[in-house]
N, C-alpha and C positions, 0 to 999 in steps of 0.2 A: 328566680333561679333557685333550683333545689339545693338544700343544705347538705353538708357532708354526711350527717347521720342518715338522711333519706337516701342519699346516693348509695350508701352501704346496703340498703334494704330493697330498693325499688325493683331490682332485677331478680329478687328471690323467686324461684319457681314454686308455683302452688298448683296442685292438681286436685280438683274438686269432683267427686263422684256422687255425693249424696249430701242432702241438707236435712238435719233433724232438729226438732224443737223439744225442750224439756221444761215444763212449768215448775217453778219453785214457789212455795208459799210458807210463810212463817209469821207467827205473832212476835212483835217486838215489845220491849219494855214500854210501859205506858199504854198498852192496849191497841197499838197500831197493827193492822194486818198488812204485811208486805208481800207483794207478788212480783216476781221477775221471770224472765224466760232465758234459758240457756240455749244459745244457738250452737249446733254441733255440725261442723263441716268435716266430711270424711273423704279420704282418698289415699290410694297406695298403702292401705292397711293401717293407717293411723288416723287420729282425730285431732281437730283443733276446736277449742271452745271459747265462746265469748258470752257476755251476759248483758241482756237488755234490761236497763234499770228504769225504764219508763214507769212512772208512779201510779198510773190509773189501771186497776185490774181489768177494766173493760177493754183496754187496748191490747192486753195480753190474750184475752179471750178471742178478740178479732184476729190477732196474728195466728192463733192456732188453727183457724179454719180458712185462712187466706192462701192462695197459691204462692209458693215460695219463689223468690227471684231465680232466674235462669243463670246459674253460675257454673254449670258443669263444664269440664274441659281442663286443658293445660293453660296456665296463665303465668304472667309475672305478677308480683304483688301490686305493682303500679297499675297494670291493666285490670286486675280484679277490683282495685279501688275505684277505677274509672267506671266500671260496670255498676258498682254499688252507688256511685254518685248519680247515676241515671236511673237506677231501679226505683220502682214504687214499693216501698217497704211497709207502708200503711195502706190498708184497703180503703180508708177514708182519711181526710186530713186530721191530724191529731189536734187536741184542744190547746196544746202548747207547742210552739215551734221548736223548743229545746228537745222535745221527744224525737224529732227527726235525727238529730245528732246522736242521741242515746242509742237508738236502734241501729243506726249505721255503725257506730262503734262496736256493737255486739258482733256484727258480721265481720268488720275489719279486724278486730282483735282475734276472732276465730280463724280468719284467713291467715293472719300473721303467725299464729301459733301452729296452724296446720303446715305452712311452708317451712317453719323452723324445724318441726318434728320430722317432716319428710327429708329435710337436709341433715338431720341429726345434730343440730346446733342450738345453742341457747341465744337469746336475744343479746345478752351481755357479750358473748363471743363475737357475734356479727358486728356489734357497735364498738367493740374494743373497750368495753367498760366493765369494771369488776362489780360483782354483787357484794353489798356491805350490810352489816346489821342495821336495822331500821328503828330509829327513834319514833315513837308515836305518842299522840295525845288522845284523850278520851273526849269525844263530842257527845254531850248529853243535854237533853231538855228536861231531865228529871233533877233530882237533888244532888248537885255536885258535892255538897258538904258531906252527904252520906257516903259517897264514893271516897272522899278524902279521909273519912273516919276509918274505913276498912283498908285503904291502901294509900297511906300518906305520900308515897313517892310518885303517885300519878300526876301527870300534867293534863291541863284541860283546854279545850276550845269550847267556849260557851256562847249561847245566843241570848243576850240581854233582852228583856221585855219591859214594856212600860209599867207593868205591874210590880216589878222588882222594887223593893224599898231600899232606901239608902243604907239602912242597917244590914240588910242581906248582902248588898254589894260590898260593904266594909268587911263583913265576915269572909266573903269569898276572896277579897283582896288580901286579907291577913294570912291566907294560906300560902301566898307567894307561889302558887302553882298554876295560875291562869296565864296562858301564853297568847291566845287569840280570842278576840271578842267579835263575833259575827253579828252585825247589826241588821242583816237581812233586808237591807234597804232597796233591793232590786227585784224582790219577789212580788208577783201579782197573781192573785187568784189561787193561792196555795194555803195549806193549813199553817204555814210558818211565816206568813206575811207579818211584817212589823213596820208600822207607819213611822215616818220621821218624827223623832221626839227629842227636841233640844235639851230638855232636862236630863233624859236618859243618856244622851250623847255626852253631855258635860260631865256627868258622874263617871262615865267610862274613861274619859280623858284624865280626870283628876285622881280617881281612886286606883286606876291601873296604869301608872305612868310608863310601864315597860311593855305593855301588851300591844300586839298588832291589832289594828282596827280594820275589820274586813267589811266591805260592801256598805259603807255609809250612804244614805240618801243625801245628796248635797242640795240644800235649799238655803236661801239667805239666813234663815234662823239656825239651821244646823251647822252651816259654815262658821258662824260666830261661836257656837258651842265647841266646835272642833279646832278653833284657831290655835296654831302652834303645834298641833299633832299631825299635820299633813304628811310628814315623813314616815308616819306609822301606818298609813293607809295601805290596804291590800284589796285585791279585787278577785271575784269568783264568778258570780252569776252572769255578769255582762261579757265574760271572756269565752269566746268560741273559736278564736283564731288569732294569729299574730296581728292581723289588721285591727282587731278590737283593742289589743294592747297599745298599738301605735296611735289609736284614736283617742286614748285617754287624755284629759286636759293637762296632765303632767306625768312624766315618766314615773312609774311606780318603783318603790323599793322592794315590795313584796308582791307575790302572786300565788293564789291557791290554784293548783293545777289538778283539775278533774278530767282525766282522759276522755270520759264519756261525753263531756261538753264539746270536745273538738271534732267528734265524728270520724275523722280519718287519721290514720297513722301519720301521714305526711304533715297535716296541719299541727298535730301535737308536737312532732319533732322540730318543726320550724319555730314554734314558740319557745321550746326548751333551748334551742340553740341561741335564739335572740337573748333570752334571759341570761344564759351563761356568758355571752359576749358583753352584755351591758351590766353585769354584776347585780342583777335582780334576784333576790332571794326567793326561791320557789319552795313550796311545800305541798304535799299530796293531800287530796280531798277525796272523800268517799260519798257513796250514794246508797247506803244501807244495802250493799250487795249481799246476796244470800249464798253465792256459790263461787265459781272460778273468778268472777270479777273482783272479788276482794283480794284473792291471791295475786292477781295481775297488778292491781294498783300498789300492793305492797312491793312487788318485784320492781315496778317502775320507780317507786320511791328508793328502793335499794340501789338502783343504778344511777339516779339523777340527783336525789336530795335526801340522802339517808340520815343526815344529821339535823334536819329541820323538824319543826313541830308538825309532824304529819298526822292528818286526820285519817289514819288507816288502821286503827286498832282492830284486833281480831274481832270477828263478828259476834262472839259471845258477849261482848260489851254492849251490843245493841239489843240483844235478846234477854239480858239478865238485869235484875235489880242489883244494887250494890252487894257484891259477894267477895269475900276474901279468897285468895289463892288463884286468881285468874292470871293468864300470862302477863308478864311485866315487860316494860320497855327497857332496852331495845329488843326487837324480834331478831332471831338468828337470820343470817343471810340465807337466801334460798339455796337448796341443794343444786348442784350442777347437772341438771337433766335437760334434755332438749325441750325447747318451748320458751314462752315468755317468762314464766315463773321459775325456770330452772328445772 
């Protein structure tokens, strides 16, 4: 059964007349080259934009030369979503199944924004929710202590690694600014894979007694290391739908919500409604967006979990080494303009 939030959106009219693609590429701090594609849906004199955050540049190269899906015409958002669910958005199967959701979300978020702009309404207006200032944390795989030195008020979401010494972890803990520890226990075949490490897990539990522990890999050895901290577990990479939340071995207290992981607007809203009803603390997650995708996840955080430890910092934090004077938390609420981000 559709939830109340989706009921408010499903019949939104969307007229699509043209599909455009815009490549974005930028070097990030640490030497990583990031490529994304902005999907531009146009109709009735306005545009809606979404961002494909697929991580492999070759997939964006292939998208640029592939025939676009046939979305032309007048639709409801629900009907357009159904078309996207059946469309072939990759010219060949991607190397990771998660990319299917990432690309679909680019088209779905562009369609949602197009329909809202054609209607002259904001997402908050349609859903009956106010835009609020957004608390954010900085997620970095570089030197968090250097960031702390230049901006002591910053809060952090960090990815502990087996190479971290106990001394380093003690120094990080002493800042009292680490809010989430992402153990990356469910990534496979990526540059950020972290194998289950009971010693690392035990140090996280003991040295950071108040931090949320995200995506631990649960083995007999790591379960022992994590014993007593189960109510701090949060999940991210395994979650693409409400069904995935319900399939967890125990109901979570925390959940990292990355809209691109859900693929469709309907699946995202169903999960958010369930979390609200069950008292699950949600916080926003990012995918190193380079364009409109970052503004959209900030806007969704503003509507649904503005006060949480949101990994939605302005993109300059991804592209910059530690630098004083960058925008601080909280971010102002989006301006009331038609679309997702106001």
